MARLORO-771945 format. One record per residue (C-alpha): residue number from 1; residue in one letter; y, x, z. Coordinates in steps of 0.2 Angstrom, whole numbers, plus 5000, padded with zeros to 4 digits. Layout:
! MARLORO-771945
[NUM; "A"; [Y; X; Z]] ...
END
This chain:
! MARLORO-771945
[1; "M"; [5028; 5001; 4872]] [2; "G"; [5010; 5005; 4867]] [3; "S"; [4998; 5016; 4877]] [4; "S"; [4998; 5029; 4863]] [5; "S"; [5017; 5032; 4866]] [6; "F"; [5014; 5040; 4883]] [7; "N"; [5010; 5058; 4888]] [8; "A"; [5003; 5058; 4905]] [9; "L"; [4997; 5072; 4917]] [10; "Y"; [4986; 5066; 4931]] [11; "I"; [4982; 5078; 4944]] [12; "S"; [4970; 5072; 4957]] [13; "C"; [4966; 5087; 4968]] [14; "F"; [4966; 5079; 4986]] [15; "A"; [4950; 5070; 4986]] [16; "R"; [4934; 5076; 4995]] [17; "S"; [4921; 5086; 4986]] [18; "Y"; [4908; 5073; 4989]] [19; "V"; [4909; 5066; 4972]] [20; "R"; [4909; 5076; 4956]] [21; "K"; [4924; 5067; 4949]] [22; "C"; [4935; 5073; 4963]] [23; "S"; [4949; 5085; 4960]] [24; "S"; [4949; 5083; 4941]] [25; "L"; [4963; 5087; 4929]] [26; "I"; [4965; 5073; 4916]] [27; "W"; [4976; 5074; 4901]] [28; "S"; [4980; 5059; 4890]] [29; "L"; [4988; 5065; 4874]] [30; "P"; [4991; 5053; 4860]] [31; "V"; [4986; 5060; 4843]] [32; "E"; [4988; 5049; 4827]] [33; "N"; [4987; 5032; 4837]] [34; "Q"; [4972; 5038; 4847]] [35; "Q"; [4970; 5043; 4865]] [36; "I"; [4961; 5059; 4868]] [37; "Q"; [4955; 5062; 4886]] [38; "E"; [4950; 5079; 4892]] [39; "I"; [4943; 5081; 4909]] [40; "M"; [4940; 5097; 4919]] [41; "T"; [4931; 5095; 4935]] [42; "K"; [4932; 5107; 4950]] [43; "A"; [4915; 5114; 4945]] [44; "E"; [4921; 5118; 4928]] [45; "I"; [4937; 5126; 4935]] [46; "A"; [4926; 5137; 4947]] [47; "N"; [4915; 5142; 4932]] [48; "E"; [4930; 5147; 4922]] [49; "I"; [4937; 5157; 4936]] [50; "A"; [4920; 5166; 4939]] [51; "K"; [4918; 5170; 4921]] [52; "T"; [4935; 5177; 4918]] [53; "T"; [4936; 5187; 4935]] [54; "G"; [4918; 5192; 4937]] [55; "I"; [4918; 5185; 4955]] [56; "D"; [4903; 5176; 4961]] [57; "K"; [4904; 5157; 4958]] [58; "A"; [4900; 5153; 4976]] [59; "A"; [4914; 5163; 4982]] [60; "V"; [4926; 5155; 4970]] [61; "V"; [4921; 5138; 4975]] [62; "T"; [4923; 5142; 4993]] [63; "V"; [4941; 5149; 4989]] [64; "I"; [4945; 5133; 4979]] [65; "E"; [4939; 5122; 4993]] [66; "Q"; [4949; 5132; 5006]] [67; "L"; [4965; 5131; 4996]] [68; "M"; [4963; 5112; 4995]] [69; "T"; [4960; 5111; 5013]] [70; "V"; [4975; 5121; 5017]] [71; "V"; [4986; 5111; 5006]] [72; "K"; [4980; 5095; 5013]] [73; "D"; [4982; 5101; 5031]] [74; "S"; [4999; 5107; 5027]] [75; "L"; [5005; 5091; 5019]] [76; "A"; [4997; 5081; 5034]] [77; "H"; [5008; 5091; 5046]] [78; "G"; [5024; 5088; 5035]] [79; "E"; [5024; 5105; 5028]] [80; "N"; [5028; 5108; 5009]] [81; "V"; [5017; 5120; 4999]] [82; "Y"; [5026; 5130; 4986]] [83; "L"; [5016; 5140; 4972]] [84; "R"; [5028; 5150; 4962]] [85; "G"; [5025; 5147; 4943]] [86; "F"; [5014; 5132; 4946]] [87; "G"; [5024; 5119; 4957]] [88; "S"; [5026; 5112; 4974]] [89; "F"; [5016; 5100; 4984]] [90; "V"; [5028; 5090; 4994]] [91; "V"; [5028; 5076; 5007]] [92; "K"; [5039; 5061; 5001]] [93; "Q"; [5045; 5047; 5013]] [94; "R"; [5044; 5030; 5007]] [95; "A"; [5056; 5018; 5015]] [96; "E"; [5051; 5001; 5023]] [97; "K"; [5052; 4987; 5010]] [98; "T"; [5047; 4969; 5008]] [99; "A"; [5035; 4963; 4996]] [100; "R"; [5028; 4947; 4990]] [101; "N"; [5010; 4941; 4991]] [102; "I"; [5010; 4930; 4975]] [103; "S"; [4994; 4921; 4978]] [104; "K"; [4999; 4915; 4996]] [105; "N"; [5018; 4914; 4992]] [106; "T"; [5022; 4925; 5008]] [107; "T"; [5033; 4939; 5012]] [108; "I"; [5025; 4956; 5018]] [109; "V"; [5034; 4970; 5026]] [110; "I"; [5027; 4987; 5021]] [111; "P"; [5032; 5000; 5034]] [112; "A"; [5039; 5017; 5030]] [113; "H"; [5026; 5030; 5026]] [114; "N"; [5024; 5047; 5019]] [115; "I"; [5015; 5051; 5003]] [116; "P"; [5010; 5067; 4995]] [117; "A"; [5018; 5072; 4978]] [118; "F"; [5017; 5086; 4966]] [119; "K"; [5032; 5093; 4957]] [120; "P"; [5028; 5105; 4943]] [121; "A"; [5038; 5121; 4940]] [122; "N"; [5049; 5122; 4925]] [123; "C"; [5038; 5135; 4916]] [124; "F"; [5023; 5124; 4919]] [125; "K"; [5032; 5109; 4912]] [126; "E"; [5038; 5119; 4897]] [127; "E"; [5020; 5125; 4894]] [128; "V"; [5012; 5108; 4894]] [129; "A"; [5026; 5101; 4883]] [130; "K"; [5021; 5113; 4869]] 
END
């Protein structure tokens, strides 16, 4: 399959805010055998919220940062976060598995571990699919 046959939604909201590219929403949508990528950064999200609500941008950035901190802390403590109409941030457990190091031709045991995951709400999936 070619790369133009994929529709992917990448959400990367758990990185620290030290770098501008952190917490960006990236959509890759195939259009007539071309890939169009639109990137919306955390700063652009804050600008949009401040513009539409009339709230000071600094306050909006503080709220966004605190939301991300609360979500990260909750997931780190094994608690899921449910946002009605948006989706769920959940902790998934990966089982222990064996893998191969091809260059050294050895077997590696990868221990069981938890990973963060996002499951979009049905109304969110339907809106993106349009």
